[in-house]
N, C-alpha and C positions, 0 to 999 in steps of 0.2 A: 472473429478468430484473432487470437493473439499472435503477434509477430515478434519473436525474441530479438531480432536484429533491430527493429524499430524501437522496442522498449529499452534496449541497452544503448541507444544513441547518446544518452546522457547518463551513462552508468556511474560515473564518479559522484554526480550530484544525487542520484537516486539511492546510492549505497550509503552515503554519509549518515542519514538517520538510523539505518540499521546498526552501524557501529556505535552510535550514541545510545541507542536502546540497549544493545548487548552489554555495554559498559556498566549498566546498572543491574545486571543479573549475576550475583556473586556465587552461583552454584558451583560447587567444587567437583563432585564426582556424580553427576546425574546418571541414572541407569539408562534412561532413554530420553532422546530429545526429538521433538517434532517441529518442523517448519511448515506452518499452514499457509498455503499460497506461496509456494517456494519459487514460482516463476522459472527462469532459466537455470536455476541451481547455483549460480555463482556465489550467492550469499550463504546458501546451505553448506557449501564447502567450508566456509569460515567456522560454522558450528562444529563440523567434524574435526577441524584443526584445533579448535579450542578445547574440545572434549574428545580426545582420540579414543578413549576407552568406552565411550557411550555408543549405544545403538541410535543412529541418526536417520531420520526418515523425512522426506520431503513430499508434500501433497499439493497438487494443483489441479484445477478443473480443466486446464488447457492441454490437450494432447501435444500441441506444438511446443509448449513450454517444457513439458516433461521429456519430450524427445530430445530437446536441447540439453536439458539438465543431465540426462544420462551420459552425455558426452563431456560434461563440464566437471562434475565432481566425482571423486572416487571415495570409496568407503561409506557411501550413502545409498539408502534404498529410496527409490522414487516411485510414485504411483499417481495415476489420474484419479481424482476424487473431489467431491463437493464438501467444503468445510462445514456446511449446514448439517451434514449427516455424519460427521466425524465424532467418535467417542474415544477418549483416552484409554489406553490399556493400563493395567494397575501399576506398571513400573515407569510411567511417563513422569519425569521429574521437571522437565522444562518444555514449555510450549512457546514458540515465537510466531508472531503473525505481523508481518511488516507490510504496510500499505495494501491491505487486502479487504478488511472488514467494511470499508466504505462502499464496496460493491455489494454487500450482503444486507438486504432489508431485514430488520428485526435482529441485528447482531447483538444488541444489548441482552436479549434473552439467551443467545448463544453463550455470551460471556458468563452469565450467572450459572448456566448449566455446566460449563467447563469447570468453573470454580468449585462447583459441588461434586463433580465426578473425578477431578484430579486427586491424587493422594495428598495427605497432609504434608505441608512443607514444600509443595511443588511451586514452581515459578511460572507465571503467565505474563509474557512480555509482548506488548502490542504498540504499534505505531499506526496512526491513520492520518491522512492529509486533512487539514482543516481550512482549505482554501476555496470553499464553495462560494464565498462572497467576493472572491478576488476579481479584478477586472477581466481576467481571462475567461472565467466561468460566466460572468455577467454577459460578456460579448457572445459566448457560445449560446447562451439561452436566448439572447436577442435575435441572433441570426436564425436559430431554430424556430423562433416564433414567427418568422416571416411567412406570408401565405404560401410561397413555393415549397416550404419544407415543414410547415406546422403539423400536418397530418402524419407524415412519415417519421419525422425526427424528434419533435418535441416530447412525445411520450417516452422516448428512450433515455432521456437524460435523467441522471440521478438527482433526486431531491435532497436538499440539505438535511442532515440529521437533526432530530429535534433538540439534542443537546450534545454537541460535539466538542465540549470543553474538557479540559483536564479535571476541573472540579466535578463535572457531571459524571465522568467515568470513575473518579475516586469515590464519589458517593455511592455509585452502583456497586462497586466491588467491596467496599467496606461493609455495605449492607449485606453482602454475601459471606461475610466473615473473614475477609482477607486483610492483611496488612498491605498498604498501597503506597507507592511512590508515583506521583503523577506530575507532569509538567508540559509546557508548550514552548516551542521554539519557532521563530521565523527566520528561515535561511534566506539570504540574499544571493541567489545564484547569478553570476556574471556570465551570461551566455554569449559566446562569440557570434558576431554578426558579419556575414560575408555578402558583398553586393550581389553576387551571382546566385546566392542561395535563398531559400525560403526564410521568412522571419523565424527566429529560433524558438519563440514561444509556440508558434504553430507546429513546428517540428516536435516540440516537447509534447504537446497535446495529442499528436498523432499516435504516440505510444501508449496513451491511456484513455482520456476522456473522449477522444474522437473515434475510438475503435468501433463502438456500436453505430455511429453515424455513417462511417465508411461502409459498413456491412449492409446498411439499409438502403443506400442510394446506388443508382447505376453510375457509369463512368462520367456521363455528362453532368448529372446532378451533383456528384461528389466534387467535380472540378469547379462548378459554380459556387457551391457551398464553401469550399475551401478558399476560393479566391475572395469571397466577401468577408469571411472570418479573418483572413490574413490582413485585409485592409484595416479592420477594426483593431486587431491586435497591434499592428504597427502604430496606430494612434495611441493606444493605451500604454504601450511599452516602447518608447522611442530609443533609438540607438544613441549611445553615448560613448565616445572614445573607442569605437569599434566593438562595443559590447552592449548587451541589453540587460539591465538590472531586472531580475525576476524574483520578487519576494514570494516566499512560499511558506505558509504556516503549517506546522505539523503538531499533532497531539500525541503524547507518549504516556503510557502507564505500565508499571510493573507491579504485579500483585503476587503475594505469597499466600497460598491457601492455608486455612486453618492455623495460622500462625499464633503462637502463644503471646500473651500480652507483653512479656519481657523481650520478645524478639523484635528487632528493628531491621528495616531494609537498609 
């Protein structure tokens, strides 16, 4: 179960890639805009503000997130739904998916289907985390592999995508007939560290990667797992000047469907 409050604990850091992604979508008057995996709706509201004359829709698989979204954004329609089953309507000119597809096995096939089904000249803008090999995720896999949790937790962890590079996604979507702008960025988040609080990277992971772990364990198991992971994260990400530097790699791509050869992103 998603917890909007926990997810938004580092709202500024999580929203920055969305702004960087949106800056590369020069659509002027899209008829309809869809935010796939809209979460608590705070970023979907930005889409509605940027294109006030467009029909803006947010879709998320979490009822908790959609309940929050309906209280956050005005002028937007929200619905609970699975992005795997979503098909664009004929007037959808912009699709945004921010930090969602890493949760979806087989999402490369989804991307090619969306590129095929969207109208000519539509924009598909996507950002996915590329931090599966970061110390945070290595520590998570190591703890999950301990005998106490191997059976219950290890199978729940996401596997690294086969090709989660900007080059890989660019090749995929150019092969689908799109013009593509793709890039990678590593943000260095400086997370405040307070002596009385949990390690900030542990708090960060509670909003995303640790969510299925928490759901699988009872209170005692979760407390033990969390404590051991916290020790490892503190070793991997030491406090410096009251902050923890937390590098976070992200992959971006913006594709325009059926673009003519003379059109450029």
